[in-house]
C-alpha atoms as an extended CHARMM CRD file, in Angstrom:
* protein
*
        67  EXT
         1         1  UNK       CA              0.0000000000        0.0000000000        0.0000000000  PROA      1               0.0000000000
         2         2  UNK       CA              1.2140000000        3.4540000000       -0.8730000000  PROA      2               0.0000000000
         3         3  UNK       CA             -0.0560000000        5.8510000000        1.7290000000  PROA      3               0.0000000000
         4         4  UNK       CA             -0.3420000000        9.5050000000        0.7960000000  PROA      4               0.0000000000
         5         5  UNK       CA             -0.1650000000       12.4770000000        3.1000000000  PROA      5               0.0000000000
         6         6  UNK       CA             -2.1150000000       15.2950000000        1.5550000000  PROA      6               0.0000000000
         7         7  UNK       CA             -2.7450000000       18.7220000000        3.0020000000  PROA      7               0.0000000000
         8         8  UNK       CA             -4.6800000000       17.9910000000        6.2210000000  PROA      8               0.0000000000
         9         9  UNK       CA             -6.5660000000       21.3020000000        6.0100000000  PROA      9               0.0000000000
        10        10  UNK       CA             -7.9230000000       20.2850000000        2.5920000000  PROA      10              0.0000000000
        11        11  UNK       CA             -8.8730000000       16.8600000000        3.9540000000  PROA      11              0.0000000000
        12        12  UNK       CA            -10.8050000000       18.3990000000        6.8640000000  PROA      12              0.0000000000
        13        13  UNK       CA            -12.4930000000       20.9690000000        4.6020000000  PROA      13              0.0000000000
        14        14  UNK       CA            -13.6160000000       18.1810000000        2.2690000000  PROA      14              0.0000000000
        15        15  UNK       CA            -15.0410000000       16.1790000000        5.1890000000  PROA      15              0.0000000000
        16        16  UNK       CA            -16.8550000000       19.2660000000        6.5190000000  PROA      16              0.0000000000
        17        17  UNK       CA            -18.2850000000       20.0620000000        3.0670000000  PROA      17              0.0000000000
        18        18  UNK       CA            -19.5590000000       16.4920000000        2.7280000000  PROA      18              0.0000000000
        19        19  UNK       CA            -21.2400000000       16.6550000000        6.1450000000  PROA      19              0.0000000000
        20        20  UNK       CA            -19.0160000000       14.0020000000        7.7510000000  PROA      20              0.0000000000
        21        21  UNK       CA            -17.9280000000       16.4650000000       10.4450000000  PROA      21              0.0000000000
        22        22  UNK       CA            -19.4250000000       19.5750000000       11.9760000000  PROA      22              0.0000000000
        23        23  UNK       CA            -17.7640000000       22.6520000000       13.4240000000  PROA      23              0.0000000000
        24        24  UNK       CA            -20.2960000000       22.7920000000       16.2800000000  PROA      24              0.0000000000
        25        25  UNK       CA            -18.6260000000       21.5870000000       19.4790000000  PROA      25              0.0000000000
        26        26  UNK       CA            -22.0370000000       20.4810000000       20.8260000000  PROA      26              0.0000000000
        27        27  UNK       CA            -22.3160000000       17.7380000000       18.1810000000  PROA      27              0.0000000000
        28        28  UNK       CA            -20.3260000000       15.1730000000       20.1250000000  PROA      28              0.0000000000
        29        29  UNK       CA            -18.5570000000       12.5480000000       18.0360000000  PROA      29              0.0000000000
        30        30  UNK       CA            -19.0520000000       14.4250000000       14.7440000000  PROA      30              0.0000000000
        31        31  UNK       CA            -17.3020000000       17.5610000000       16.0100000000  PROA      31              0.0000000000
        32        32  UNK       CA            -14.2770000000       18.1570000000       13.8060000000  PROA      32              0.0000000000
        33        33  UNK       CA            -12.1160000000       19.0460000000       16.8150000000  PROA      33              0.0000000000
        34        34  UNK       CA            -12.3070000000       15.4390000000       18.0090000000  PROA      34              0.0000000000
        35        35  UNK       CA            -10.5410000000       13.9900000000       14.9730000000  PROA      35              0.0000000000
        36        36  UNK       CA             -7.0000000000       13.6230000000       13.6520000000  PROA      36              0.0000000000
        37        37  UNK       CA             -6.1120000000       13.3020000000        9.9830000000  PROA      37              0.0000000000
        38        38  UNK       CA             -3.9730000000       10.1780000000        9.6460000000  PROA      38              0.0000000000
        39        39  UNK       CA             -3.3150000000        9.5080000000        5.9350000000  PROA      39              0.0000000000
        40        40  UNK       CA             -4.9280000000        9.0540000000        2.5150000000  PROA      40              0.0000000000
        41        41  UNK       CA             -5.1350000000        5.9640000000        0.3400000000  PROA      41              0.0000000000
        42        42  UNK       CA             -6.9020000000        5.4310000000       -2.9950000000  PROA      42              0.0000000000
        43        43  UNK       CA             -8.7750000000        8.7670000000       -2.9430000000  PROA      43              0.0000000000
        44        44  UNK       CA             -9.9120000000        8.1780000000        0.6380000000  PROA      44              0.0000000000
        45        45  UNK       CA             -8.8930000000       10.1970000000        3.6820000000  PROA      45              0.0000000000
        46        46  UNK       CA             -8.5640000000        8.3860000000        7.0090000000  PROA      46              0.0000000000
        47        47  UNK       CA             -9.3450000000       10.1830000000       10.2500000000  PROA      47              0.0000000000
        48        48  UNK       CA             -9.0130000000        8.8140000000       13.7910000000  PROA      48              0.0000000000
        49        49  UNK       CA            -11.1920000000        9.9100000000       16.7080000000  PROA      49              0.0000000000
        50        50  UNK       CA             -9.1190000000       11.1790000000       19.6280000000  PROA      50              0.0000000000
        51        51  UNK       CA            -11.4170000000        9.6350000000       22.2380000000  PROA      51              0.0000000000
        52        52  UNK       CA            -12.4040000000        6.1830000000       21.0140000000  PROA      52              0.0000000000
        53        53  UNK       CA             -9.5810000000        5.7000000000       18.4410000000  PROA      53              0.0000000000
        54        54  UNK       CA            -12.0540000000        4.5160000000       15.7760000000  PROA      54              0.0000000000
        55        55  UNK       CA            -11.4720000000        5.4710000000       12.1680000000  PROA      55              0.0000000000
        56        56  UNK       CA            -13.7150000000        7.3360000000        9.7400000000  PROA      56              0.0000000000
        57        57  UNK       CA            -13.0820000000        7.3140000000        6.0050000000  PROA      57              0.0000000000
        58        58  UNK       CA            -14.0310000000       10.1290000000        3.6350000000  PROA      58              0.0000000000
        59        59  UNK       CA            -13.7000000000        9.9060000000       -0.1310000000  PROA      59              0.0000000000
        60        60  UNK       CA            -12.3090000000       12.7690000000       -2.1520000000  PROA      60              0.0000000000
        61        61  UNK       CA            -11.8480000000       13.4640000000       -5.8230000000  PROA      61              0.0000000000
        62        62  UNK       CA             -8.3430000000       14.1750000000       -6.9730000000  PROA      62              0.0000000000
        63        63  UNK       CA             -7.9790000000       16.8360000000       -9.5980000000  PROA      63              0.0000000000
        64        64  UNK       CA             -5.5540000000       16.0920000000      -12.3840000000  PROA      64              0.0000000000
        65        65  UNK       CA             -4.0920000000       19.0620000000      -14.1890000000  PROA      65              0.0000000000
        66        66  UNK       CA             -3.4330000000       18.4520000000      -17.8950000000  PROA      66              0.0000000000
        67        67  UNK       CA              0.1240000000       19.1580000000      -19.0160000000  PROA      67              0.0000000000
């Protein structure tokens, strides 16, 4: 497996835009502040919860720039 490490800010913004996380601290487990970006693999970002150590995966689309 070839793990990627993309910009974590972009990974979190993607997850927020897709509704996987929320920026409201009252939302418990879905609060973005309770997660760590770990790595990316096959157009999927992997996040780990800081409390229960369970993972959440979020797909993203990579943009290829023609040369």
